[in-house]
C-alpha positions in Angstrom: 0.0 0.0 0.0 1.2 3.4 -0.9 0.6 6.1 1.7 0.8 9.9 0.6 1.2 12.6 3.1 0.6 16.0 1.6 3.1 18.9 1.7 0.8 21.7 1.6 1.6 24.8 -0.5 -0.9 27.7 -0.2 -3.1 28.2 -3.3 -1.4 25.4 -5.2 -3.0 22.1 -6.3 -2.4 19.3 -8.6 -5.1 20.9 -10.9 -3.6 24.2 -11.2 0.0 23.3 -11.6 1.9 22.7 -14.8 5.4 21.2 -14.7 7.7 24.0 -16.0 11.3 22.5 -15.9 14.0 20.6 -14.3 17.6 21.3 -13.3 20.0 18.9 -11.8 23.4 20.1 -10.6 25.9 18.5 -8.2 23.3 16.3 -6.4 20.6 19.1 -6.1 17.4 18.9 -8.1 15.3 22.0 -8.9 11.7 21.4 -10.0 9.7 24.5 -11.4 5.8 24.5 -11.8 3.8 27.2 -13.2 0.5 28.0 -11.4 -2.2 28.3 -14.2 -4.6 30.6 -12.2 -2.1 32.9 -10.6 1.1 34.7 -12.1 3.6 32.7 -10.2 6.1 29.8 -10.3 6.6 27.2 -7.6 10.1 25.9 -7.1 10.9 22.7 -5.2 14.6 22.5 -4.3 15.8 19.0 -3.3 19.4 18.7 -1.9 21.1 15.2 -1.7 18.9 14.0 -4.4 20.1 10.5 -5.4 17.7 9.5 -8.1 14.6 10.9 -9.8 12.1 10.1 -12.5 9.9 12.3 -14.7 6.8 10.9 -16.3 4.8 13.2 -18.5 1.6 12.7 -20.5 1.3 9.2 -18.8 0.3 7.5 -15.6 2.2 5.3 -13.5 3.3 2.0 -14.9 0.9 -0.8 -14.2 3.3 -2.6 -11.8 3.3 0.5 -9.6 -0.5 1.0 -9.4 -1.3 -0.3 -5.9 -3.7 0.7 -3.2 -2.9 4.5 -2.9 -4.1 6.4 0.3 -4.0 10.1 0.7 -3.6 11.2 -2.9 -5.7 14.2 -3.6 -6.2 16.8 -6.3 -5.8 19.4 -3.7 -1.9 18.9 -3.4 1.0 19.1 -5.6 3.7 17.5 -3.3 3.8 14.6 -1.1 6.0 12.5 1.1 5.3 9.0 0.0 5.5 5.8 2.0 5.4 2.1 0.5 5.6 3.0 -3.2 7.2 0.5 -5.6 9.7 3.2 -6.8 11.1 3.6 -3.5 11.5 -0.1 -2.5 12.8 -1.0 -6.0 15.5 1.5 -5.9 16.2 2.7 -2.4 16.7 -0.8 -0.6 19.0 -2.2 -3.3 21.0 0.8 -4.2 21.0 3.3 -1.2 20.5 1.1 1.8 17.0 2.4 2.2 18.1 5.6 3.9 16.4 8.1 1.6 12.9 9.6 1.6 10.6 9.4 -1.3 8.8 12.6 -2.5 6.3 12.7 -5.3 5.1 15.8 -7.3 1.7 15.3 -9.1 0.0 17.3 -11.8 -2.7 16.4 -14.4 0.1 15.8 -16.9 3.2 14.8 -15.0 4.6 12.8 -12.1 8.1 13.5 -10.7 9.3 10.9 -8.2 12.4 11.9 -6.1 14.5 9.8 -3.7 16.6 12.1 -1.5 18.4 12.3 1.9 16.7 15.8 2.4 13.2 17.1 2.4 12.3 19.3 -0.4 12.2 23.2 0.2 9.2 24.6 -1.6 8.9 28.4 -2.5 6.3 30.4 -4.3 8.3 32.8 -6.7 7.2 35.7 -8.8 6.8 35.5 -12.6 10.0 34.6 -14.1 11.6 32.5 -17.0 13.4 29.3 -16.1 16.7 30.7 -17.3 16.7 33.1 -14.0 
């Protein structure tokens, strides 16, 4: 069973978020989401990221669709427990000493395994190059 614990971001949901970009540098991951009903971008910064996966325009692979509790359209970001992605990678490669975070929109899913929790900030309007 996969359990989702929401990481609340005021005014941001899975329905009003659109994946905007990803940057990977020196073990740090940056994920940008444009908010469709507000002139802002939300950025998730994850230090000590050991692996990530981006799925766009598709759902989770069939072997990963298990009982899911706590997933809601009301949230973009989650701490996840019991998911196939974590158990498949973390225990065999990283001694299980990583957290699993999932970012869900209507059109994308980003899974992140990291030794640090994400820091999520709402930014003003900007281009991804900033």
